[in-house]
N, CA, C, O and the ligand as a Tripos MOL2 file, in Angstrom:
@<TRIPOS>MOLECULE
protein
  281   279    71     0     0
PROTEIN
NO_CHARGES

@<TRIPOS>ATOM
      1 N         -10.8730  -43.5410   31.3860 N.3       1 MET1
      2 CA        -11.9430  -42.7020   31.9440 C.3       1 MET1
      3 C         -11.7530  -41.2460   31.5310 C.2       1 MET1
      4 O         -12.7100  -40.5350   31.2230 O.2       1 MET1
      5 N         -10.4950  -40.8250   31.5330 N.am      2 LYS2
      6 CA        -10.2160  -39.4420   31.1630 C.3       2 LYS2
      7 C         -10.5010  -39.1830   29.6790 C.2       2 LYS2
      8 O         -10.9760  -38.1140   29.2960 O.2       2 LYS2
      9 N         -10.1970  -40.1830   28.8660 N.am      3 SER3
     10 CA        -10.4420  -40.0180   27.4300 C.3       3 SER3
     11 C         -11.9390  -39.9560   27.1250 C.2       3 SER3
     12 O         -12.3790  -39.3020   26.1800 O.2       3 SER3
     13 N         -12.7000  -40.6590   27.9570 N.am      4 LEU4
     14 CA        -14.1520  -40.6310   27.7840 C.3       4 LEU4
     15 C         -14.6850  -39.2260   28.0570 C.2       4 LEU4
     16 O         -15.5810  -38.7430   27.3650 O.2       4 LEU4
     17 N         -14.1350  -38.5970   29.0520 N.am      5 LEU5
     18 CA        -14.5360  -37.2340   29.3980 C.3       5 LEU5
     19 C         -14.1790  -36.2740   28.2620 C.2       5 LEU5
     20 O         -14.9710  -35.4070   27.8960 O.2       5 LEU5
     21 N         -13.0000  -36.4390   27.7240 N.am      6 LEU6
     22 CA        -12.5780  -35.5920   26.6130 C.3       6 LEU6
     23 C         -13.4880  -35.7830   25.4060 C.2       6 LEU6
     24 O         -13.8270  -34.8340   24.7000 O.2       6 LEU6
     25 N         -13.8640  -37.0100   25.1950 N.am      7 PHE7
     26 CA        -14.7580  -37.3250   24.0840 C.3       7 PHE7
     27 C         -16.1150  -36.6470   24.2800 C.2       7 PHE7
     28 O         -16.7070  -36.1240   23.3360 O.2       7 PHE7
     29 N         -16.5850  -36.6690   25.5060 N.am      8 ALA8
     30 CA        -17.8620  -36.0390   25.8260 C.3       8 ALA8
     31 C         -17.7740  -34.5260   25.5990 C.2       8 ALA8
     32 O         -18.7050  -33.9230   25.0640 O.2       8 ALA8
     33 N         -16.6830  -33.9280   25.9970 N.am      9 LEU9
     34 CA        -16.4750  -32.4940   25.7970 C.3       9 LEU9
     35 C         -16.4080  -32.1600   24.3090 C.2       9 LEU9
     36 O         -16.9080  -31.1300   23.8550 O.2       9 LEU9
     37 N         -15.7760  -33.0580   23.5730 N.am     10 PHE10
     38 CA        -15.6570  -32.8790   22.1340 C.3      10 PHE10
     39 C         -17.0400  -32.8530   21.4890 C.2      10 PHE10
     40 O         -17.3240  -32.0000   20.6480 O.2      10 PHE10
     41 N         -17.8920  -33.7860   21.8850 N.am     11 LEU11
     42 CA        -19.2500  -33.8550   21.3470 C.3      11 LEU11
     43 C         -20.0480  -32.5980   21.7100 C.2      11 LEU11
     44 O         -20.7850  -32.0540   20.8890 O.2      11 LEU11
     45 N         -19.8860  -32.1620   22.9300 N.am     12 LEU12
     46 CA        -20.5880  -30.9780   23.4210 C.3      12 LEU12
     47 C         -20.1550  -29.7570   22.6140 C.2      12 LEU12
     48 O         -20.9780  -28.9330   22.2140 O.2      12 LEU12
     49 N         -18.8710  -29.6620   22.3870 N.am     13 ASN13
     50 CA        -18.2990  -28.5690   21.6170 C.3      13 ASN13
     51 C         -18.8720  -28.5340   20.2020 C.2      13 ASN13
     52 O         -19.2040  -27.4700   19.6790 O.2      13 ASN13
     53 N         -18.9790  -29.6950   19.6020 N.am     14 CYS14
     54 CA        -19.5390  -29.7910   18.2540 C.3      14 CYS14
     55 C         -20.9920  -29.3330   18.2340 C.2      14 CYS14
     56 O         -21.4150  -28.6230   17.3210 O.2      14 CYS14
     57 N         -21.7480  -29.7410   19.2410 N.am     15 ALA15
     58 CA        -23.1580  -29.4010   19.3050 C.3      15 ALA15
     59 C         -23.3420  -27.8910   19.4020 C.2      15 ALA15
     60 O         -24.2500  -27.3260   18.7930 O.2      15 ALA15
     61 N         -22.4740  -27.2470   20.1710 N.am     16 ILE16
     62 CA        -22.5700  -25.7910   20.3420 C.3      16 ILE16
     63 C         -22.2590  -25.0790   19.0230 C.2      16 ILE16
     64 O         -22.9330  -24.1220   18.6440 O.2      16 ILE16
     65 N         -21.2310  -25.5640   18.3380 N.am     17 HIS17
     66 CA        -20.8420  -24.8940   17.0980 C.3      17 HIS17
     67 C         -21.8300  -25.1120   15.9640 C.2      17 HIS17
     68 O         -21.9640  -24.2710   15.0750 O.2      17 HIS17
     69 N         -22.5160  -26.2370   16.0000 N.am     18 LYS18
     70 CA        -23.4590  -26.5620   14.9430 C.3      18 LYS18
     71 C         -24.7320  -25.7310   15.0730 C.2      18 LYS18
     72 O         -25.3940  -25.4130   14.0850 O.2      18 LYS18
     73 N         -25.0450  -25.4000   16.2840 N.am     19 GLU19
     74 CA        -26.2770  -24.6910   16.5580 C.3      19 GLU19
     75 C         -26.1980  -23.2350   16.0830 C.2      19 GLU19
     76 O         -25.2330  -22.5320   16.3810 O.2      19 GLU19
     77 N         -27.1920  -22.8010   15.3650 N.am     20 THR20
     78 CA        -27.2350  -21.4000   14.9700 C.3      20 THR20
     79 C         -28.2470  -20.6920   15.8580 C.2      20 THR20
     80 O         -29.1950  -21.3130   16.3400 O.2      20 THR20
     81 N         -28.0570  -19.4250   16.0720 N.am     21 PRO21
     82 CA        -29.0060  -18.7200   16.9390 C.3      21 PRO21
     83 C         -30.3860  -18.6380   16.3020 C.2      21 PRO21
     84 O         -30.5290  -18.6440   15.0790 O.2      21 PRO21
     85 N         -31.3900  -18.5610   17.1560 N.am     22 ASP22
     86 CA        -32.7430  -18.4020   16.6510 C.3      22 ASP22
     87 C         -33.0830  -16.9200   16.5670 C.2      22 ASP22
     88 O         -32.6260  -16.1160   17.3800 O.2      22 ASP22
     89 N         -33.8690  -16.5830   15.6000 N.am     23 VAL23
     90 CA        -34.3100  -15.2010   15.4400 C.3      23 VAL23
     91 C         -35.8330  -15.1870   15.3450 C.2      23 VAL23
     92 O         -36.4680  -16.2280   15.1740 O.2      23 VAL23
     93 N         -36.3920  -14.0210   15.4560 N.am     24 TYR24
     94 CA        -37.8450  -13.8880   15.4110 C.3      24 TYR24
     95 C         -38.2600  -13.1350   14.1560 C.2      24 TYR24
     96 O         -37.6220  -12.1600   13.7590 O.2      24 TYR24
     97 N         -39.3240  -13.5970   13.5490 N.am     25 ILE25
     98 CA        -39.8610  -12.8770   12.3960 C.3      25 ILE25
     99 C         -41.3610  -12.6990   12.5680 C.2      25 ILE25
    100 O         -42.0190  -13.4450   13.2930 O.2      25 ILE25
    101 N         -41.8740  -11.6980   11.8870 N.am     26 CYS26
    102 CA        -43.3190  -11.4990   11.8370 C.3      26 CYS26
    103 C         -43.8450  -12.3980   10.7280 C.2      26 CYS26
    104 O         -43.4210  -12.2920    9.5770 O.2      26 CYS26
    105 N         -44.7660  -13.2780   11.0790 N.am     27 ASP27
    106 CA        -45.2270  -14.2940   10.1370 C.3      27 ASP27
    107 C         -46.2750  -13.7610    9.1630 C.2      27 ASP27
    108 O         -47.3210  -14.3830    8.9800 O.2      27 ASP27
    109 N         -46.0040  -12.6200    8.5400 N.am     28 SER28
    110 CA        -46.9550  -12.0430    7.5850 C.3      28 SER28
    111 C         -46.7300  -12.6040    6.1940 C.2      28 SER28
    112 O         -47.5510  -12.4060    5.2980 O.2      28 SER28
    113 N         -45.6090  -13.3100    6.0090 N.am     29 GLY29
    114 CA        -45.2930  -13.8670    4.7070 C.3      29 GLY29
    115 C         -44.4320  -12.9510    3.8760 C.2      29 GLY29
    116 O         -43.7900  -13.3970    2.9250 O.2      29 GLY29
    117 N         -44.4070  -11.6750    4.2190 N.am     30 LYS30
    118 CA        -43.5800  -10.7670    3.4380 C.3      30 LYS30
    119 C         -42.7280   -9.8290    4.2920 C.2      30 LYS30
    120 O         -42.1740   -8.8570    3.7780 O.2      30 LYS30
    121 N         -42.6210  -10.1040    5.5600 N.am     31 ALA31
    122 CA        -41.7600   -9.2980    6.4220 C.3      31 ALA31
    123 C         -40.3010   -9.5190    6.0160 C.2      31 ALA31
    124 O         -39.8330  -10.6570    6.0140 O.2      31 ALA31
    125 N         -39.5790   -8.4540    5.6740 N.am     32 PRO32
    126 CA        -38.2150   -8.6240    5.1670 C.3      32 PRO32
    127 C         -37.1470   -8.7090    6.2570 C.2      32 PRO32
    128 O         -35.9750   -8.9320    5.9540 O.2      32 PRO32
    129 N         -37.5320   -8.5380    7.5010 N.am     33 ARG33
    130 CA        -36.5520   -8.4430    8.5760 C.3      33 ARG33
    131 C         -36.6160   -9.6010    9.5500 C.2      33 ARG33
    132 O         -37.6570  -10.2330    9.7330 O.2      33 ARG33
    133 N         -35.4720   -9.8650   10.1740 N.am     34 TYR34
    134 CA        -35.4680  -10.7960   11.3030 C.3      34 TYR34
    135 C         -34.9630  -10.0560   12.5270 C.2      34 TYR34
    136 O         -34.2760   -9.0410   12.4090 O.2      34 TYR34
    137 N         -35.3020  -10.5630   13.6920 N.am     35 HIS35
    138 CA        -35.0040   -9.8810   14.9410 C.3      35 HIS35
    139 C         -34.3990  -10.8430   15.9480 C.2      35 HIS35
    140 O         -34.7920  -12.0070   16.0260 O.2      35 HIS35
    141 N         -33.4360  -10.3430   16.7200 N.am     36 TYR36
    142 CA        -32.8430  -11.1740   17.7660 C.3      36 TYR36
    143 C         -33.7190  -11.2010   19.0100 C.2      36 TYR36
    144 O         -33.7170  -12.1720   19.7650 O.2      36 TYR36
    145 N         -34.4570  -10.1330   19.2090 N.am     37 LYS37
    146 CA        -35.2910  -10.0480   20.4110 C.3      37 LYS37
    147 C         -36.7650  -10.1000   20.0280 C.2      37 LYS37
    148 O         -37.2090   -9.4080   19.1120 O.2      37 LYS37
    149 N         -37.5230  -10.9440   20.7530 N.am     38 SER38
    150 CA        -38.9450  -11.0770   20.4340 C.3      38 SER38
    151 C         -39.7090   -9.8210   20.8300 C.2      38 SER38
    152 O         -40.8230   -9.5940   20.3570 O.2      38 SER38
    153 N         -39.1110   -9.0010   21.7010 N.am     39 ASN39
    154 CA        -39.7960   -7.7800   22.1310 C.3      39 ASN39
    155 C         -39.2420   -6.5390   21.4370 C.2      39 ASN39
    156 O         -39.3840   -5.4200   21.9300 O.2      39 ASN39
    157 N         -38.6150   -6.7530   20.2940 N.am     40 CYS40
    158 CA        -38.0230   -5.6520   19.5280 C.3      40 CYS40
    159 C         -39.0850   -4.6630   19.0410 C.2      40 CYS40
    160 O         -40.2240   -5.0370   18.7650 O.2      40 CYS40
    161 N         -38.6880   -3.4050   18.9450 N.am     41 ARG41
    162 CA        -39.6030   -2.3580   18.4490 C.3      41 ARG41
    163 C         -40.1150   -2.6860   17.0510 C.2      41 ARG41
    164 O         -41.2650   -2.4060   16.7110 O.2      41 ARG41
    165 N         -39.2420   -3.2830   16.2510 N.am     42 GLY42
    166 CA        -39.6130   -3.6010   14.8760 C.3      42 GLY42
    167 C         -40.7100   -4.6560   14.7860 C.2      42 GLY42
    168 O         -41.3740   -4.7890   13.7580 O.2      42 GLY42
    169 N         -40.8940   -5.4030   15.8690 N.am     43 LEU43
    170 CA        -41.9260   -6.4400   15.8850 C.3      43 LEU43
    171 C         -43.1960   -5.9680   16.5800 C.2      43 LEU43
    172 O         -44.2340   -6.6260   16.5100 O.2      43 LEU43
    173 N         -43.1070   -4.8280   17.2490 N.am     44 SER44
    174 CA        -44.2390   -4.3890   18.0760 C.3      44 SER44
    175 C         -45.4690   -4.0570   17.2490 C.2      44 SER44
    176 O         -46.5910   -4.1260   17.7510 O.2      44 SER44
    177 N         -45.2680   -3.6950   15.9730 N.am     45 ASN45
    178 CA        -46.4430   -3.4010   15.1480 C.3      45 ASN45
    179 C         -46.8150   -4.5640   14.2290 C.2      45 ASN45
    180 O         -47.5630   -4.3980   13.2660 O.2      45 ASN45
    181 N         -46.2760   -5.7400   14.5460 N.am     46 CYS46
    182 CA        -46.6210   -6.9260   13.7770 C.3      46 CYS46
    183 C         -47.9990   -7.4040   14.2130 C.2      46 CYS46
    184 O         -48.2130   -7.7120   15.3860 O.2      46 CYS46
    185 N         -48.9320   -7.4650   13.2680 N.am     47 SER47
    186 CA        -50.2860   -7.8900   13.6250 C.3      47 SER47
    187 C         -50.4920   -9.3710   13.3380 C.2      47 SER47
    188 O         -51.5850   -9.9050   13.5270 O.2      47 SER47
    189 N         -49.4320  -10.0260   12.8810 N.am     48 TYR48
    190 CA        -49.4910  -11.4630   12.6420 C.3      48 TYR48
    191 C         -48.8180  -12.1650   13.8160 C.2      48 TYR48
    192 O         -48.4740  -11.5470   14.8230 O.2      48 TYR48
    193 N         -48.6440  -13.4560   13.6590 N.am     49 LYS49
    194 CA        -47.9760  -14.2170   14.6970 C.3      49 LYS49
    195 C         -46.4690  -13.9800   14.6020 C.2      49 LYS49
    196 O         -45.9180  -13.9020   13.5040 O.2      49 LYS49
    197 N         -45.8130  -13.8690   15.7400 N.am     50 ILE50
    198 CA        -44.3530  -13.7680   15.7440 C.3      50 ILE50
    199 C         -43.7990  -15.1740   15.9000 C.2      50 ILE50
    200 O         -44.1000  -15.8630   16.8750 O.2      50 ILE50
    201 N         -42.9930  -15.5970   14.9410 N.am     51 VAL51
    202 CA        -42.4760  -16.9570   14.9770 C.3      51 VAL51
    203 C         -40.9660  -16.9640   15.1190 C.2      51 VAL51
    204 O         -40.2740  -16.0450   14.6810 O.2      51 VAL51
    205 N         -40.4700  -18.0310   15.7470 N.am     52 LYS52
    206 CA        -39.0400  -18.1970   15.9560 C.3      52 LYS52
    207 C         -38.4980  -19.1480   14.8970 C.2      52 LYS52
    208 O         -38.9990  -20.2620   14.7480 O.2      52 LYS52
    209 N         -37.4810  -18.7180   14.1620 N.am     53 ILE53
    210 CA        -36.8420  -19.5900   13.1780 C.3      53 ILE53
    211 C         -35.3330  -19.4880   13.3460 C.2      53 ILE53
    212 O         -34.8420  -18.6110   14.0580 O.2      53 ILE53
    213 N         -34.6050  -20.3730   12.7000 N.am     54 SER54
    214 CA        -33.1510  -20.3090   12.8230 C.3      54 SER54
    215 C         -32.6100  -19.1780   11.9560 C.2      54 SER54
    216 O         -33.1930  -18.8220   10.9320 O.2      54 SER54
    217 N         -31.4970  -18.6310   12.3850 N.am     55 LEU55
    218 CA        -30.8630  -17.5320   11.6450 C.3      55 LEU55
    219 C         -30.5450  -17.9630   10.2150 C.2      55 LEU55
    220 O         -30.7000  -17.1890    9.2700 O.2      55 LEU55
    221 N         -30.0980  -19.2110   10.0750 N.am     56 ASN56
    222 CA        -29.7930  -19.7360    8.7430 C.3      56 ASN56
    223 C         -30.9970  -19.6670    7.8130 C.2      56 ASN56
    224 O         -30.8850  -19.2750    6.6510 O.2      56 ASN56
    225 N         -32.1520  -20.0560    8.3510 N.am     57 ARG57
    226 CA        -33.3550  -20.0710    7.5370 C.3      57 ARG57
    227 C         -33.7690  -18.6450    7.1710 C.2      57 ARG57
    228 O         -34.1940  -18.3830    6.0460 O.2      57 ARG57
    229 N         -33.6440  -17.7410    8.1200 N.am     58 ALA58
    230 CA        -33.9990  -16.3440    7.8580 C.3      58 ALA58
    231 C         -33.1430  -15.7850    6.7310 C.2      58 ALA58
    232 O         -33.6410  -15.0900    5.8460 O.2      58 ALA58
    233 N         -31.8560  -16.0950    6.7720 N.am     59 LYS59
    234 CA        -30.9460  -15.6180    5.7350 C.3      59 LYS59
    235 C         -31.2570  -16.2610    4.3930 C.2      59 LYS59
    236 O         -31.1960  -15.6170    3.3460 O.2      59 LYS59
    237 N         -31.5910  -17.5440    4.4460 N.am     60 LYS60
    238 CA        -31.9170  -18.2680    3.2230 C.3      60 LYS60
    239 C         -33.1560  -17.6750    2.5570 C.2      60 LYS60
    240 O         -33.2860  -17.6820    1.3330 O.2      60 LYS60
    241 N         -34.0500  -17.1680    3.3790 N.am     61 GLU61
    242 CA        -35.2730  -16.5540    2.8430 C.3      61 GLU61
    243 C         -35.0500  -15.1020    2.4470 C.2      61 GLU61
    244 O         -35.9900  -14.4020    2.0730 O.2      61 GLU61
    245 N         -33.7930  -14.6510    2.5310 N.am     62 GLY62
    246 CA        -33.4590  -13.3050    2.0700 C.3      62 GLY62
    247 C         -33.7690  -12.1910    3.0620 C.2      62 GLY62
    248 O         -33.8100  -11.0150    2.7020 O.2      62 GLY62
    249 N         -33.9860  -12.5790    4.3150 N.am     63 LYS63
    250 CA        -34.3000  -11.5560    5.3120 C.3      63 LYS63
    251 C         -33.0170  -10.8870    5.8280 C.2      63 LYS63
    252 O         -31.9450  -11.4920    5.8500 O.2      63 LYS63
    253 N         -33.1570   -9.6580    6.2280 N.am     64 THR64
    254 CA        -32.0130   -8.9250    6.7630 C.3      64 THR64
    255 C         -32.3120   -8.4780    8.1880 C.2      64 THR64
    256 O         -33.4650   -8.4060    8.6130 O.2      64 THR64
    257 N         -31.2390   -8.1820    8.9090 N.am     65 LEU65
    258 CA        -31.3920   -7.7920   10.3120 C.3      65 LEU65
    259 C         -32.1470   -6.4750   10.4200 C.2      65 LEU65
    260 O         -31.8950   -5.5150    9.6910 O.2      65 LEU65
    261 N         -33.0720   -6.4740   11.3500 N.am     66 CYS66
    262 CA        -33.9040   -5.3010   11.6190 C.3      66 CYS66
    263 C         -33.0530   -4.0930   11.9880 C.2      66 CYS66
    264 O         -32.0180   -4.2290   12.6420 O.2      66 CYS66
    265 N         -33.4860   -2.9310   11.5730 N.am     67 ALA67
    266 CA        -32.7220   -1.7090   11.7870 C.3      67 ALA67
    267 C         -32.6850   -1.2720   13.2470 C.2      67 ALA67
    268 O         -31.8340   -0.4700   13.6330 O.2      67 ALA67
    269 N         -33.5920   -1.7890   14.0540 N.am     68 TRP68
    270 CA        -33.6390   -1.3970   15.4630 C.3      68 TRP68
    271 C         -32.6450   -2.1700   16.3210 C.2      68 TRP68
    272 O         -32.3620   -1.7750   17.4520 O.2      68 TRP68
    273 N         -32.1200   -3.2570   15.7960 N.am     69 GLU69
    274 CA        -31.2060   -4.0820   16.6050 C.3      69 GLU69
    275 C         -29.8370   -3.4180   16.6730 C.2      69 GLU69
    276 O         -29.4530   -2.6720   15.7730 O.2      69 GLU69
    277 N         -29.1130   -3.6940   17.7380 N.am     70 ASP70
    278 CA        -27.7880   -3.0770   17.8470 C.3      70 ASP70
    279 C         -26.7130   -3.9780   17.2860 C.2      70 ASP70
    280 O         -25.5370   -3.6160   17.2960 O.2      70 ASP70
    281 ZN        -35.8220   -5.9710   15.4480 Zn       71 ZN71
@<TRIPOS>BOND
     1     1     2 1
     2     2     3 1
     3     3     4 2
     4     3     5 am
     5     5     6 1
     6     6     7 1
     7     7     8 2
     8     7     9 am
     9     9    10 1
    10    10    11 1
    11    11    12 2
    12    11    13 am
    13    13    14 1
    14    14    15 1
    15    15    16 2
    16    15    17 am
    17    17    18 1
    18    18    19 1
    19    19    20 2
    20    19    21 am
    21    21    22 1
    22    22    23 1
    23    23    24 2
    24    23    25 am
    25    25    26 1
    26    26    27 1
    27    27    28 2
    28    27    29 am
    29    29    30 1
    30    30    31 1
    31    31    32 2
    32    31    33 am
    33    33    34 1
    34    34    35 1
    35    35    36 2
    36    35    37 am
    37    37    38 1
    38    38    39 1
    39    39    40 2
    40    39    41 am
    41    41    42 1
    42    42    43 1
    43    43    44 2
    44    43    45 am
    45    45    46 1
    46    46    47 1
    47    47    48 2
    48    47    49 am
    49    49    50 1
    50    50    51 1
    51    51    52 2
    52    51    53 am
    53    53    54 1
    54    54    55 1
    55    55    56 2
    56    55    57 am
    57    57    58 1
    58    58    59 1
    59    59    60 2
    60    59    61 am
    61    61    62 1
    62    62    63 1
    63    63    64 2
    64    63    65 am
    65    65    66 1
    66    66    67 1
    67    67    68 2
    68    67    69 am
    69    69    70 1
    70    70    71 1
    71    71    72 2
    72    71    73 am
    73    73    74 1
    74    74    75 1
    75    75    76 2
    76    75    77 am
    77    77    78 1
    78    78    79 1
    79    79    80 2
    80    79    81 am
    81    81    82 1
    82    82    83 1
    83    83    84 2
    84    83    85 am
    85    85    86 1
    86    86    87 1
    87    87    88 2
    88    87    89 am
    89    89    90 1
    90    90    91 1
    91    91    92 2
    92    91    93 am
    93    93    94 1
    94    94    95 1
    95    95    96 2
    96    95    97 am
    97    97    98 1
    98    98    99 1
    99    99   100 2
   100    99   101 am
   101   101   102 1
   102   102   103 1
   103   103   104 2
   104   103   105 am
   105   105   106 1
   106   106   107 1
   107   107   108 2
   108   107   109 am
   109   109   110 1
   110   110   111 1
   111   111   112 2
   112   111   113 am
   113   113   114 1
   114   114   115 1
   115   115   116 2
   116   115   117 am
   117   117   118 1
   118   118   119 1
   119   119   120 2
   120   119   121 am
   121   121   122 1
   122   122   123 1
   123   123   124 2
   124   123   125 am
   125   125   126 1
   126   126   127 1
   127   127   128 2
   128   127   129 am
   129   129   130 1
   130   130   131 1
   131   131   132 2
   132   131   133 am
   133   133   134 1
   134   134   135 1
   135   135   136 2
   136   135   137 am
   137   137   138 1
   138   138   139 1
   139   139   140 2
   140   139   141 am
   141   141   142 1
   142   142   143 1
   143   143   144 2
   144   143   145 am
   145   145   146 1
   146   146   147 1
   147   147   148 2
   148   147   149 am
   149   149   150 1
   150   150   151 1
   151   151   152 2
   152   151   153 am
   153   153   154 1
   154   154   155 1
   155   155   156 2
   156   155   157 am
   157   157   158 1
   158   158   159 1
   159   159   160 2
   160   159   161 am
   161   161   162 1
   162   162   163 1
   163   163   164 2
   164   163   165 am
   165   165   166 1
   166   166   167 1
   167   167   168 2
   168   167   169 am
   169   169   170 1
   170   170   171 1
   171   171   172 2
   172   171   173 am
   173   173   174 1
   174   174   175 1
   175   175   176 2
   176   175   177 am
   177   177   178 1
   178   178   179 1
   179   179   180 2
   180   179   181 am
   181   181   182 1
   182   182   183 1
   183   183   184 2
   184   183   185 am
   185   185   186 1
   186   186   187 1
   187   187   188 2
   188   187   189 am
   189   189   190 1
   190   190   191 1
   191   191   192 2
   192   191   193 am
   193   193   194 1
   194   194   195 1
   195   195   196 2
   196   195   197 am
   197   197   198 1
   198   198   199 1
   199   199   200 2
   200   199   201 am
   201   201   202 1
   202   202   203 1
   203   203   204 2
   204   203   205 am
   205   205   206 1
   206   206   207 1
   207   207   208 2
   208   207   209 am
   209   209   210 1
   210   210   211 1
   211   211   212 2
   212   211   213 am
   213   213   214 1
   214   214   215 1
   215   215   216 2
   216   215   217 am
   217   217   218 1
   218   218   219 1
   219   219   220 2
   220   219   221 am
   221   221   222 1
   222   222   223 1
   223   223   224 2
   224   223   225 am
   225   225   226 1
   226   226   227 1
   227   227   228 2
   228   227   229 am
   229   229   230 1
   230   230   231 1
   231   231   232 2
   232   231   233 am
   233   233   234 1
   234   234   235 1
   235   235   236 2
   236   235   237 am
   237   237   238 1
   238   238   239 1
   239   239   240 2
   240   239   241 am
   241   241   242 1
   242   242   243 1
   243   243   244 2
   244   243   245 am
   245   245   246 1
   246   246   247 1
   247   247   248 2
   248   247   249 am
   249   249   250 1
   250   250   251 1
   251   251   252 2
   252   251   253 am
   253   253   254 1
   254   254   255 1
   255   255   256 2
   256   255   257 am
   257   257   258 1
   258   258   259 1
   259   259   260 2
   260   259   261 am
   261   261   262 1
   262   262   263 1
   263   263   264 2
   264   263   265 am
   265   265   266 1
   266   266   267 1
   267   267   268 2
   268   267   269 am
   269   269   270 1
   270   270   271 1
   271   271   272 2
   272   271   273 am
   273   273   274 1
   274   274   275 1
   275   275   276 2
   276   275   277 am
   277   277   278 1
   278   278   279 1
   279   279   280 2
@<TRIPOS>SUBSTRUCTURE
     1 MET1         2 RESIDUE 1 A MET
     2 LYS2         6 RESIDUE 1 A LYS
     3 SER3        10 RESIDUE 1 A SER
     4 LEU4        14 RESIDUE 1 A LEU
     5 LEU5        18 RESIDUE 1 A LEU
     6 LEU6        22 RESIDUE 1 A LEU
     7 PHE7        26 RESIDUE 1 A PHE
     8 ALA8        30 RESIDUE 1 A ALA
     9 LEU9        34 RESIDUE 1 A LEU
    10 PHE10       38 RESIDUE 1 A PHE
    11 LEU11       42 RESIDUE 1 A LEU
    12 LEU12       46 RESIDUE 1 A LEU
    13 ASN13       50 RESIDUE 1 A ASN
    14 CYS14       54 RESIDUE 1 A CYS
    15 ALA15       58 RESIDUE 1 A ALA
    16 ILE16       62 RESIDUE 1 A ILE
    17 HIS17       66 RESIDUE 1 A HIS
    18 LYS18       70 RESIDUE 1 A LYS
    19 GLU19       74 RESIDUE 1 A GLU
    20 THR20       78 RESIDUE 1 A THR
    21 PRO21       82 RESIDUE 1 A PRO
    22 ASP22       86 RESIDUE 1 A ASP
    23 VAL23       90 RESIDUE 1 A VAL
    24 TYR24       94 RESIDUE 1 A TYR
    25 ILE25       98 RESIDUE 1 A ILE
    26 CYS26      102 RESIDUE 1 A CYS
    27 ASP27      106 RESIDUE 1 A ASP
    28 SER28      110 RESIDUE 1 A SER
    29 GLY29      114 RESIDUE 1 A GLY
    30 LYS30      118 RESIDUE 1 A LYS
    31 ALA31      122 RESIDUE 1 A ALA
    32 PRO32      126 RESIDUE 1 A PRO
    33 ARG33      130 RESIDUE 1 A ARG
    34 TYR34      134 RESIDUE 1 A TYR
    35 HIS35      138 RESIDUE 1 A HIS
    36 TYR36      142 RESIDUE 1 A TYR
    37 LYS37      146 RESIDUE 1 A LYS
    38 SER38      150 RESIDUE 1 A SER
    39 ASN39      154 RESIDUE 1 A ASN
    40 CYS40      158 RESIDUE 1 A CYS
    41 ARG41      162 RESIDUE 1 A ARG
    42 GLY42      166 RESIDUE 1 A GLY
    43 LEU43      170 RESIDUE 1 A LEU
    44 SER44      174 RESIDUE 1 A SER
    45 ASN45      178 RESIDUE 1 A ASN
    46 CYS46      182 RESIDUE 1 A CYS
    47 SER47      186 RESIDUE 1 A SER
    48 TYR48      190 RESIDUE 1 A TYR
    49 LYS49      194 RESIDUE 1 A LYS
    50 ILE50      198 RESIDUE 1 A ILE
    51 VAL51      202 RESIDUE 1 A VAL
    52 LYS52      206 RESIDUE 1 A LYS
    53 ILE53      210 RESIDUE 1 A ILE
    54 SER54      214 RESIDUE 1 A SER
    55 LEU55      218 RESIDUE 1 A LEU
    56 ASN56      222 RESIDUE 1 A ASN
    57 ARG57      226 RESIDUE 1 A ARG
    58 ALA58      230 RESIDUE 1 A ALA
    59 LYS59      234 RESIDUE 1 A LYS
    60 LYS60      238 RESIDUE 1 A LYS
    61 GLU61      242 RESIDUE 1 A GLU
    62 GLY62      246 RESIDUE 1 A GLY
    63 LYS63      250 RESIDUE 1 A LYS
    64 THR64      254 RESIDUE 1 A THR
    65 LEU65      258 RESIDUE 1 A LEU
    66 CYS66      262 RESIDUE 1 A CYS
    67 ALA67      266 RESIDUE 1 A ALA
    68 TRP68      270 RESIDUE 1 A TRP
    69 GLU69      274 RESIDUE 1 A GLU
    70 ASP70      278 RESIDUE 1 A ASP
    71 ZN71       281 GROUP 0 **** ****
């Protein structure tokens, strides 16, 4: 029973490490930045849809962290 619990914790641990944080981008097609906060100043003048994507995908698309983020 104890080993089963450890196994469950192991799986949970893996799931946490595999997950990458989500970031927000302005879906204009050419926005070069990604944002951690959907209410970031850098997104406030976005006139397109704000979409949530994974950090990995944002990096793969060549986006860089917004200058307003800390
Ligand atoms: Zn930002």
